[in-house]
VEXGU-472062 format. One record per residue (C-alpha): residue number from 1; x, y, z. Coordinates in steps of 0.5 Angstrom, whole numbers, plus 500, padded with zeros to 3 digits. Layout:
<drentors>
+-----+-----+-----+-----+
|  nr |   x |   y |   z |
+-----+-----+-----+-----+
| NUM |   X |   Y |   Z |
...
+-----+-----+-----+-----+
</drentors>
This chain:
<drentors>
+-----+-----+-----+-----+
|  nr |   x |   y |   z |
+-----+-----+-----+-----+
|   1 | 500 | 500 | 500 |
|   2 | 503 | 507 | 498 |
|   3 | 501 | 511 | 504 |
|   4 | 506 | 517 | 507 |
|   5 | 504 | 520 | 514 |
|   6 | 504 | 527 | 514 |
|   7 | 503 | 532 | 520 |
|   8 | 499 | 530 | 526 |
|   9 | 492 | 533 | 527 |
|  10 | 491 | 540 | 530 |
|  11 | 489 | 539 | 538 |
|  12 | 482 | 539 | 539 |
|  13 | 482 | 545 | 543 |
|  14 | 484 | 549 | 537 |
|  15 | 479 | 546 | 533 |
|  16 | 473 | 547 | 536 |
|  17 | 470 | 555 | 537 |
|  18 | 463 | 555 | 540 |
|  19 | 458 | 560 | 542 |
|  20 | 450 | 561 | 541 |
|  21 | 446 | 563 | 535 |
|  22 | 440 | 561 | 531 |
|  23 | 438 | 555 | 526 |
|  24 | 441 | 554 | 519 |
|  25 | 436 | 554 | 514 |
|  26 | 440 | 550 | 509 |
|  27 | 435 | 545 | 509 |
|  28 | 429 | 550 | 508 |
|  29 | 427 | 550 | 515 |
|  30 | 427 | 557 | 518 |
|  31 | 432 | 560 | 522 |
|  32 | 426 | 562 | 527 |
|  33 | 424 | 555 | 528 |
|  34 | 430 | 553 | 531 |
|  35 | 430 | 558 | 536 |
|  36 | 423 | 557 | 538 |
|  37 | 424 | 549 | 539 |
|  38 | 430 | 550 | 544 |
|  39 | 434 | 545 | 540 |
|  40 | 442 | 547 | 538 |
|  41 | 442 | 548 | 531 |
|  42 | 447 | 544 | 527 |
|  43 | 449 | 545 | 520 |
|  44 | 453 | 539 | 517 |
|  45 | 457 | 539 | 510 |
|  46 | 455 | 532 | 508 |
|  47 | 452 | 525 | 511 |
|  48 | 458 | 522 | 515 |
|  49 | 458 | 529 | 519 |
|  50 | 450 | 529 | 519 |
|  51 | 450 | 522 | 522 |
|  52 | 455 | 524 | 527 |
|  53 | 451 | 530 | 530 |
|  54 | 444 | 526 | 530 |
|  55 | 447 | 520 | 533 |
|  56 | 451 | 524 | 539 |
|  57 | 446 | 530 | 539 |
|  58 | 439 | 526 | 539 |
|  59 | 433 | 530 | 541 |
|  60 | 438 | 536 | 543 |
|  61 | 439 | 538 | 536 |
|  62 | 436 | 540 | 530 |
|  63 | 441 | 538 | 524 |
|  64 | 441 | 541 | 517 |
|  65 | 446 | 538 | 511 |
|  66 | 448 | 542 | 505 |
|  67 | 449 | 536 | 501 |
|  68 | 442 | 533 | 499 |
|  69 | 441 | 526 | 499 |
|  70 | 443 | 523 | 492 |
|  71 | 448 | 529 | 490 |
|  72 | 455 | 527 | 490 |
|  73 | 459 | 531 | 495 |
|  74 | 465 | 533 | 491 |
|  75 | 460 | 537 | 486 |
|  76 | 456 | 540 | 491 |
|  77 | 455 | 548 | 489 |
|  78 | 452 | 553 | 494 |
|  79 | 448 | 558 | 493 |
|  80 | 449 | 565 | 496 |
|  81 | 443 | 564 | 500 |
|  82 | 445 | 558 | 503 |
|  83 | 452 | 562 | 505 |
|  84 | 448 | 567 | 508 |
|  85 | 443 | 562 | 512 |
|  86 | 450 | 558 | 514 |
|  87 | 452 | 564 | 518 |
|  88 | 445 | 563 | 523 |
|  89 | 448 | 556 | 525 |
|  90 | 449 | 555 | 533 |
|  91 | 455 | 549 | 530 |
|  92 | 458 | 548 | 523 |
|  93 | 461 | 541 | 522 |
|  94 | 465 | 540 | 515 |
|  95 | 471 | 537 | 513 |
|  96 | 476 | 542 | 509 |
|  97 | 478 | 540 | 503 |
|  98 | 473 | 535 | 501 |
|  99 | 468 | 540 | 498 |
| 100 | 471 | 546 | 495 |
| 101 | 464 | 550 | 495 |
| 102 | 463 | 549 | 503 |
| 103 | 470 | 551 | 504 |
| 104 | 469 | 557 | 501 |
| 105 | 462 | 558 | 504 |
| 106 | 464 | 557 | 511 |
| 107 | 470 | 562 | 510 |
| 108 | 465 | 567 | 508 |
| 109 | 459 | 566 | 513 |
| 110 | 462 | 569 | 519 |
| 111 | 461 | 563 | 523 |
| 112 | 465 | 563 | 529 |
| 113 | 463 | 556 | 532 |
| 114 | 466 | 551 | 526 |
| 115 | 469 | 544 | 527 |
| 116 | 473 | 542 | 522 |
| 117 | 473 | 534 | 522 |
| 118 | 480 | 534 | 519 |
| 119 | 483 | 537 | 525 |
| 120 | 480 | 531 | 529 |
| 121 | 484 | 526 | 527 |
| 122 | 491 | 525 | 523 |
| 123 | 490 | 525 | 515 |
| 124 | 494 | 521 | 511 |
| 125 | 496 | 521 | 503 |
| 126 | 494 | 514 | 500 |
| 127 | 495 | 512 | 493 |
| 128 | 495 | 505 | 490 |
| 129 | 500 | 499 | 490 |
| 130 | 504 | 501 | 484 |
| 131 | 500 | 507 | 482 |
| 132 | 501 | 513 | 486 |
| 133 | 495 | 518 | 485 |
| 134 | 500 | 524 | 486 |
| 135 | 501 | 523 | 479 |
| 136 | 494 | 526 | 478 |
| 137 | 496 | 532 | 482 |
| 138 | 496 | 537 | 476 |
| 139 | 489 | 535 | 474 |
| 140 | 483 | 538 | 475 |
| 141 | 479 | 535 | 481 |
| 142 | 485 | 532 | 484 |
| 143 | 489 | 534 | 490 |
| 144 | 493 | 540 | 487 |
| 145 | 488 | 542 | 482 |
| 146 | 485 | 548 | 482 |
| 147 | 480 | 548 | 488 |
| 148 | 481 | 541 | 490 |
| 149 | 487 | 542 | 495 |
| 150 | 486 | 537 | 501 |
| 151 | 489 | 540 | 506 |
| 152 | 496 | 539 | 505 |
| 153 | 498 | 537 | 498 |
| 154 | 495 | 530 | 496 |
| 155 | 491 | 529 | 503 |
| 156 | 486 | 523 | 503 |
| 157 | 479 | 526 | 506 |
| 158 | 475 | 520 | 507 |
| 159 | 477 | 519 | 514 |
| 160 | 470 | 516 | 516 |
| 161 | 471 | 509 | 512 |
| 162 | 476 | 507 | 517 |
| 163 | 471 | 506 | 524 |
| 164 | 477 | 508 | 528 |
| 165 | 479 | 515 | 525 |
| 166 | 471 | 516 | 525 |
| 167 | 471 | 514 | 532 |
| 168 | 476 | 519 | 533 |
| 169 | 472 | 525 | 529 |
| 170 | 466 | 523 | 534 |
| 171 | 469 | 524 | 540 |
| 172 | 471 | 531 | 537 |
| 173 | 464 | 532 | 535 |
| 174 | 461 | 530 | 542 |
| 175 | 466 | 535 | 545 |
| 176 | 464 | 541 | 541 |
| 177 | 457 | 539 | 542 |
| 178 | 458 | 539 | 550 |
| 179 | 461 | 546 | 549 |
| 180 | 456 | 549 | 545 |
| 181 | 450 | 546 | 550 |
| 182 | 453 | 545 | 557 |
| 183 | 446 | 544 | 560 |
| 184 | 446 | 537 | 556 |
| 185 | 453 | 535 | 556 |
| 186 | 452 | 529 | 560 |
| 187 | 447 | 527 | 555 |
| 188 | 452 | 528 | 549 |
| 189 | 458 | 525 | 553 |
| 190 | 454 | 518 | 554 |
| 191 | 451 | 518 | 547 |
| 192 | 459 | 519 | 544 |
| 193 | 461 | 513 | 549 |
| 194 | 455 | 509 | 546 |
| 195 | 457 | 511 | 539 |
| 196 | 464 | 510 | 540 |
| 197 | 463 | 503 | 543 |
| 198 | 459 | 501 | 536 |
| 199 | 464 | 504 | 532 |
| 200 | 470 | 499 | 536 |
| 201 | 465 | 493 | 535 |
| 202 | 465 | 495 | 527 |
| 203 | 472 | 495 | 527 |
| 204 | 473 | 488 | 530 |
| 205 | 468 | 486 | 525 |
| 206 | 472 | 488 | 519 |
| 207 | 478 | 485 | 522 |
| 208 | 475 | 479 | 523 |
| 209 | 472 | 479 | 517 |
| 210 | 478 | 481 | 513 |
| 211 | 483 | 477 | 516 |
| 212 | 484 | 471 | 512 |
| 213 | 482 | 472 | 504 |
| 214 | 484 | 469 | 498 |
| 215 | 486 | 476 | 495 |
| 216 | 488 | 483 | 498 |
| 217 | 487 | 487 | 492 |
| 218 | 481 | 491 | 490 |
| 219 | 479 | 495 | 484 |
| 220 | 474 | 501 | 486 |
| 221 | 472 | 507 | 481 |
| 222 | 473 | 512 | 487 |
| 223 | 479 | 512 | 490 |
| 224 | 476 | 513 | 497 |
| 225 | 478 | 507 | 501 |
| 226 | 485 | 508 | 502 |
| 227 | 484 | 509 | 510 |
| 228 | 480 | 502 | 510 |
| 229 | 485 | 499 | 506 |
| 230 | 491 | 501 | 510 |
| 231 | 487 | 499 | 517 |
| 232 | 485 | 492 | 514 |
| 233 | 491 | 490 | 511 |
| 234 | 489 | 491 | 504 |
| 235 | 491 | 494 | 497 |
| 236 | 486 | 499 | 494 |
| 237 | 487 | 500 | 486 |
| 238 | 483 | 506 | 484 |
| 239 | 480 | 507 | 477 |
| 240 | 480 | 514 | 478 |
| 241 | 483 | 519 | 484 |
| 242 | 480 | 522 | 490 |
| 243 | 475 | 525 | 485 |
| 244 | 470 | 520 | 482 |
| 245 | 469 | 524 | 476 |
| 246 | 476 | 524 | 474 |
| 247 | 477 | 520 | 467 |
| 248 | 482 | 514 | 467 |
| 249 | 488 | 514 | 462 |
| 250 | 488 | 508 | 457 |
| 251 | 495 | 507 | 460 |
| 252 | 491 | 506 | 467 |
| 253 | 486 | 502 | 464 |
| 254 | 491 | 497 | 461 |
| 255 | 495 | 497 | 468 |
| 256 | 489 | 495 | 472 |
| 257 | 488 | 489 | 467 |
| 258 | 495 | 487 | 469 |
| 259 | 494 | 488 | 476 |
| 260 | 487 | 484 | 476 |
| 261 | 491 | 478 | 473 |
| 262 | 497 | 478 | 477 |
| 263 | 493 | 479 | 484 |
| 264 | 487 | 474 | 483 |
| 265 | 482 | 480 | 483 |
| 266 | 475 | 478 | 482 |
| 267 | 471 | 484 | 482 |
| 268 | 471 | 491 | 480 |
| 269 | 467 | 496 | 485 |
| 270 | 463 | 502 | 483 |
| 271 | 458 | 506 | 487 |
| 272 | 451 | 509 | 486 |
| 273 | 452 | 516 | 486 |
| 274 | 457 | 516 | 480 |
| 275 | 457 | 513 | 473 |
| 276 | 459 | 506 | 473 |
| 277 | 460 | 506 | 466 |
| 278 | 468 | 506 | 467 |
| 279 | 468 | 500 | 472 |
| 280 | 463 | 496 | 468 |
| 281 | 468 | 497 | 461 |
| 282 | 474 | 495 | 466 |
| 283 | 470 | 489 | 468 |
| 284 | 468 | 487 | 461 |
| 285 | 475 | 487 | 458 |
| 286 | 478 | 483 | 464 |
| 287 | 472 | 478 | 465 |
| 288 | 471 | 480 | 472 |
| 289 | 464 | 481 | 476 |
| 290 | 462 | 488 | 479 |
| 291 | 459 | 490 | 485 |
| 292 | 458 | 496 | 490 |
| 293 | 463 | 499 | 494 |
| 294 | 459 | 505 | 498 |
| 295 | 464 | 511 | 500 |
| 296 | 458 | 513 | 504 |
| 297 | 458 | 520 | 502 |
| 298 | 450 | 520 | 502 |
| 299 | 445 | 515 | 503 |
| 300 | 439 | 514 | 498 |
| 301 | 434 | 509 | 496 |
| 302 | 439 | 506 | 492 |
| 303 | 444 | 505 | 498 |
| 304 | 445 | 498 | 501 |
| 305 | 443 | 500 | 508 |
| 306 | 439 | 505 | 511 |
| 307 | 445 | 509 | 515 |
| 308 | 452 | 508 | 516 |
| 309 | 453 | 502 | 520 |
| 310 | 448 | 498 | 515 |
| 311 | 452 | 501 | 509 |
| 312 | 459 | 499 | 512 |
| 313 | 457 | 492 | 514 |
| 314 | 454 | 491 | 506 |
| 315 | 461 | 494 | 504 |
| 316 | 464 | 488 | 509 |
| 317 | 460 | 483 | 506 |
| 318 | 461 | 485 | 499 |
| 319 | 469 | 485 | 500 |
| 320 | 469 | 479 | 503 |
| 321 | 465 | 476 | 497 |
| 322 | 470 | 479 | 492 |
| 323 | 477 | 478 | 496 |
| 324 | 475 | 470 | 498 |
| 325 | 474 | 471 | 505 |
| 326 | 476 | 464 | 509 |
+-----+-----+-----+-----+
</drentors>
């Protein structure tokens, strides 16, 4: 696995600034409604952070998301009206570097109470075995390309696909909620502990489920699974880079055909939020099967599960089948 460690994450205390304002209207709910119901108004940039806020905040929060179900987060565009509404939140959760439009809107919103999930764990640079995605850095839609700087050059933002790192982010979100709403701090602390326990159990399921497999290599449309691969001793081979919309070169497609033969690959994975055309083309050219590996950037009626845990367990099942789990 092609992994290079970078600078440790900033201290949590420096990452969370909190206070009190009113509800964001990014999901179409009025700001006044949030103030009247007495709940903490939280705006999350996309599903993984929305899920954490809902699980930890429960009845004490009202969560809105900037990325509607079915929208590919990397492609999100935010209107000036949404940017204005963003400033009315009590707490904003986002992941700097994943969604350039969100980064810009957060910077322009004047919100003081912001948590950048990228500061709550350690980011890494991930490539593929024998294929370093830094070769794409000059291309639009990749780290180093215009508008897509994932923090330090080439950092992988997909931290939620590693249950251990996601648990670290959950702890930071819990701390943020405690500080924003001290009256319910005990509830937030309990909910955080419960969620971290569930994520720890999920980590164990992945470790046990992927311990003995016929192959360690998987091919996927979207190079979102570097943290997952690193955590469980697998090798990710991405057709495209961090941005799922980027087009692979003919040379890359030829390279993947060779990898599939060499590493006993059985399946090419695709996802529901972007086109599966390239994955199916590669599968047809190499005589491989196709299946879904969901990067969990959004939940739709096409998702293989109703929430984070259900989809992650579907991912595990699909990986076990593709890799020949024993």
